N, C-alpha and C positions, 0 to 999 in steps of 0.2 A: 125438683126443686133446686134452684141455682145455688151453687156453692158461694158462701160469703167469705171474705178474707179479712183478717184484722190488719190494720194499717197503723204503724206508729211512726210518727215524724218528729224529727228533733229541730231545735231552733236555739234562740238565746233570750235571756232575759233583758230587760232594759239596761242592766249593768254589765252585760256582755258575757254573762256566764251561760254555760250549756244546759239545756233543759228539754223536756218532751212538751210538745205544743199540740199534738193530736195523738189520740190513741182510741180506736173503735173500728167497728166494720167500715170498710171503705165504702162511700155512698154512691160514687158515680159508676152504676151498673146499667147496661143496656142489653137487651136480647135481640138479636138480629131478626128483622122480619122475614118471614116465610122459611126460617131456619129454627123452629122451636128448640129450646134448650141451649142453642149456641149463644153464649154470654160473654161479653167483653166488661172487665172491671178495671177502669184506668185508675192507677195509683198516683202517678205524678207525672209531670210534663216540664221540660225545659224548653225555652224558646230561642236560645243563642248559645254560642261557644266562645269564650268560656261561659258557663252557666252563673246565674245569680242565686246566692243563698240569703239574700236581704228579705226581711219581712216574715210574717207568719201566714200569709194567705194560702189557701189550698189551691196549689197550682193544677190540680186536677178538676177544679169545679167549673167545668165548661161542657158542651155537648161532646159525647164520645165520638171520635172520628178515628178512621183507620190509620192514617199516617200522621207523623209528628210535624211540627213547623219546619220550615227550612232552617237548617243548622241547629235543629232541636232534637229532642229525644222524648219517647213516652215509655213508661214502664207499666205493664198491664198484667192481668191474669185472665186467661181464656179458658173457658169450659166448653168442650166439644162433646155433644151428646152422641150416642150410637147412630149410625147412618140410618137405621131403621126409622128413626124419629122425624127425618126429614128428606131423605134422598128419594128423587122420583117426584116430589111434589113442590120443589123449591123454585122460586122465582129469584134468579141471580140479580137482576137489576133491583128489584125491590130490596133484597137483602142488603146490597152494599149501598144503595141509596141510604138506607137507615143509619149508616155510619160514615156518611158524607164521602163516599168513594165510588161513585158512579162510573169513573173512568178506570177502575181497577180490574173488573173481570174480563176474562178473555172470551169475547163474543163467539170466537170460532170453535170454543170447546164445548163438548156435551156435558162436561162437568161443571155445575153451577158454582163450585168452590174454586175453581181455577182462576187465579188472579196474579198480578205483580204489582209491586210498590217500589218507589224509589228510596229504598232503606237498606241498611244492614240489619238484620234481626238476629239478636242472641236468644235462643228459645231452649228453656230447661223443662223437660218433663216432670211434673211434680207426682202425678197420680195417674195411674191406667197407662194404657197403650194407644198408640196413634200411628197411622201410616202416613209419612210424607211422600207426596207424589210430585214427581217433576215431569217435564215433557218426555223426558227419556229416562225411565227407571223410577223405582219406588224402594222406600226402606222402612222398616218397622222401628219404632222408638218407644223405649220404656222408661220407667222411673229413674232419674239421674242421668239420662242421656242428654246431650246437648246438640242442637243443630244451629250451625251458622248460615243463615239464609241471605244470600248476597244478590239482591235485587232481581231474582229469578222468577219465572212463572212457575206457580205451585198450587197445590191443593192438599186438603187433609181428609182422611177417612178413618172413622172409628168402627171397626168390623165386629167388635166383641159387644157384650151386653151392658158394660159399665162405661160411663162417661170418661174422658181424658182431660186432666187439668195440666195446663202449662203456664209457665211464667215466660213473659217476652219483654225484651228491650229493644225497641225500635229507634234507630239512629238515622237521622236524614242523610241521604247519599245522592250523589249525582246519578242521572239516569244511565243505564248501560246502553251502549250502541251509538246511535246517531250523534247525540250530544258530545259524546267523547271524542268521536272522530272529527267533529267540527272543531273541537277544541285543539286538537293535534294539528289541523291545518292551520289554524290562526297561529299556533305557536311557531310553526315552521316558516310562516312568512315574516315574523318579527325579526329574526336574525338578518335576513336578507334586506329588510329595510334599514335596520340599524347599520349594516355595512354600506349601503348606498349613502346614508347621511355622513357616515364616516369618512367616505372617499374624498370629498372636497376638502376637508380638513388636511388629509395626508398631502394632497397635491399642493396645498397652499405651504405646507411646511417644507416641502421639497424645493419649491421656488425660492422660499426664504433662504434655505441652505445654500442653494447655488448663488444667490445674490451676494451672500456674505462672503462666499469664497472669491468670487470675482472681484469685488469691491477693492480690497487691498492691492490686488495685481494691477488694477489700472492706476491706482494712485502712484505705484512704484514707476511705471512707465512714464508718468508725467515728470 
């Protein structure tokens, strides 16, 4: 049975006084296809930075998707079932398709959970234990542990008999690698272009200064 979380949201009265505008079980829950028991509960989403606190609409009332909007964030609860419930029979494409993330899984990996997102993720373990897996190395996380996941290829594994529940805040981030390198190259060209544009101005000022010095001397000779 999927763990349900109480979500309490604050807001303002028409007079501008603080109040509670939502209080109840978070309604936006989806179970990933082909991975029974692996469920995502989206609690809130922001779509830009700085974020907007206007209005009382439910910002998580949209289809559950793995990544936040560009310049946005998602806060969610994820329940991971024991590996015995899904490993060995999961279809990675089907699973990630179900949360609008067909681009995320690593097709070269035999692990259907291995994937990457363009985010910084703040992950707090609330209940149970889970193994965080990288391309190189893995580590066991327990209640109270916090993982900062920085756009890396990663997977999850629950090797005990009880599910693990985590809270996660996903923050939109620039992709690691190629895009960052291209940005560096572009940044390197800009100073050169600025210098080239500045050069004519410098030459003109030099000529003006020389002309100013020569002018009085000629008048004296006359």
